[in-house]
Residue, then its C-alpha position, 0 to 999 in steps of 0.5 A: m507231177n507225180g512221185p514222192l517229191a511232187g509239189i516240191r520246187v527247187l531252184d537249181l544253180t548247179t553245174v558240171q557233175m556233182g550239183p546236177w547229180c544231186t538235183r537229178i535225184l530230186a527230179d527223178f523223185g518228182a520235184d520240179v527242178l528249175k535249172v538256171e543256166a548261163f547263156e552258154g549253158d552248163s558245160s556238161r552239155y558239151t562233153g562227148v559226142p552229142r547228136n545236137h550241139g549242147m545235148s550230150g549223152s551225160f547231160q541227157h542223164n544228169a538233167r532229165g526231168k528238169r526245166s531250163i531257164a537261161i539268165d545272165l547273172k552278171q547283169p543286175a536285172g538277171q540277179q533280180a529275176v532269180l530273186r523273183l523266182v526264190p519265193t516260188v520255190d522250197a529249196f535253193a541248190s548251188n555248187i557255185r563257190p560262196a564268194a561268187l554267189a555273194r558277188l551276185g547277190l545270191d548268198y544265203d542272207a540275200v535269198r532268205k530275205v525274200n523267202p525266210s523258210i528256204v532250204y539253202l544247199s551249198m555244195v563246196g569243195y572244203d568246209s568253210a571253217g578250214r584253211y582250204a575253204g574257197q579253193p578250187a575242187y574237182d573230182d580228181l583233186i578231191q580223190a587226191a585229197a582223200a587218199i584214193p590214188m595212194l590207196l590204189q598205189r598200195s593195192t596195184g603199185q601205181p597211184s591212179f584215179i578211179p576212172m569215173a567222176a565217182i566223187d562228184r556222184i558220191v558227194g552229190s548223193a550225200a547232198a541230196n540226202a542233206l537237202l531232203a533232210g532239211l526239207l523234212a525238218r522244215a515240214h516239222t518245224g516250219i524253219g528254213q536253214m542253210i546246209e553246207v555239204p563239203m566234198f573233202e570232208t564227205m570223202a574223208q569220212f567215206v574213205l576213213s570209215e573203212h580204212m581208219q581201222g586200228q587208228t580209231f583207238d588210242p593208242p592205235t591197235s594197227p596201222a590204217g588200211y583195211p587189208r582185204t580191200l587193199s590186197p594186190h590180189r583182190r581183182p577179177y581173176p583170169t580163167k581159161d577163157g576170160f575173167i571172173a569175180v569171186l568173193p568167198y566171205n564167211d566161214g561156210q563160203w570159204r569151206r565150200f570153195f576149197e571143198t569144191t576145188r578138192k583142196g579142203h585140207v587148206l583150211q584144216g589146221d592152218p591158223r592163218f585161215a581159221d576165222m575171219a580175223s585170221r583170213t583178213a590178216n593173211i588175205d594176200a596169201l589166200y587171194e593168191m591161192v584163189g587166183e591160181e585155182l581159177q585159171h584151170r577152168t573156163t568162166n562158164e564152168w566156174l559160174d556153174l560150179l560156184g553157183r551150185n555151191d552158193i559161193p558169190c561170183m559174177r562175170p565182169h561186164t565191159l561197158e558194152t556188155l553192161l548195156d545188154d545185161p539180162h537182169l537189167a532187161d528183166a527189171g526194165f532198167f533201160r528204155w528207148e524213148e523218143h526225145p522231142s529234139e534228140g530223137r531216139i535215146r536210151t534212158m535209165r529209170e530211177p533204180s528204186t521201186w515204189s508201191e504207191t508214189v511211183p517216180p515219174t518216167g519218160q522225162f527228158a533233159p531240156r534244151l538251153g532256155q527251153q522253159t525260160r518263158e514259162i518259169l518267168a511267167e510262174a514267178g509273175f512276169d507278164v508277157n511284155a516284161i519277159d519280152e523286154l528281158i529277152a530284148q535286153c539279153v538278160v534272159k535267153t530262150d531256146a530257139t525251138e521253144t514253143 
């Protein structure tokens, strides 16, 4: 084991996207993440088009570096097996609804009885103190609850969802931060605790920190909504042969943009564009002018001209071209690796770089139950006890386990 979290062990009872994204961050930094799965496996194993059943592309990226143990938690013997693992770990992470965990005998009170210093992370849809507590929560539902589709309606005319499970990953990242803070607190005090990270409240803060605007004050100074990011003209602009993203932001960048396009007079004497506050209030008109101007040259011509004048710009990628981005190639972001069971796969490294405690690389997603035997052995089960659990269908091993 190496990396900044080497020596930290996490019992991972998470599924789908949010929870696995959280614990994947910890695994990337070197934590030993024990992924507890039902016999059918995490549902994210089966999305997309895998090479082998149960090893989808998204699972490859969300489960890398983890170890898998398959347990039937509906059986008392399975619940007891998990509780035998608890004293061997530093943290417990789950996005199973609290009521379901309580029925399984794996709520915080039950877990801390066998490990009083445990840091127990519960990722939920809604804060337990509110009336929505316990309701189902998925990415699309939380996008709706946090006003994201209606923000898109204000900017595009049509309510829609962000075309990725962005909320799961945003909240999963927040949960990883909270868990790490809990572990740091325990290192200072020796005290474990329960941490609840709700999706709805996390995203309400995420959205409103930008869009509350004048509703921050009493009395309000303006309606809610940040005009610049809500402008219908804020988008990649068409050029003569494609698209370009351009963002003049400060006074100097706007001045250089209009001087470069030989329209320097636009900013002179027009109070609508005199400073950032005025430009924000009149952003639709300003962005519309930018869009009209950008149609007159090719994307390459604009990239050259704007780049020489230090005006922020970027060629929009497609999913396909992003895989071939030259900067990512320079940074060694993508790697081709030989997975023990899946053959050659494209992996992405942890994006941060470290001078000393370098995060481990070349870690792979486990097959279902691949490490069942070794994890149980680490918790004190002998070979006969493990064989008996397998025979009783309490635990399951990967068919190719060695």
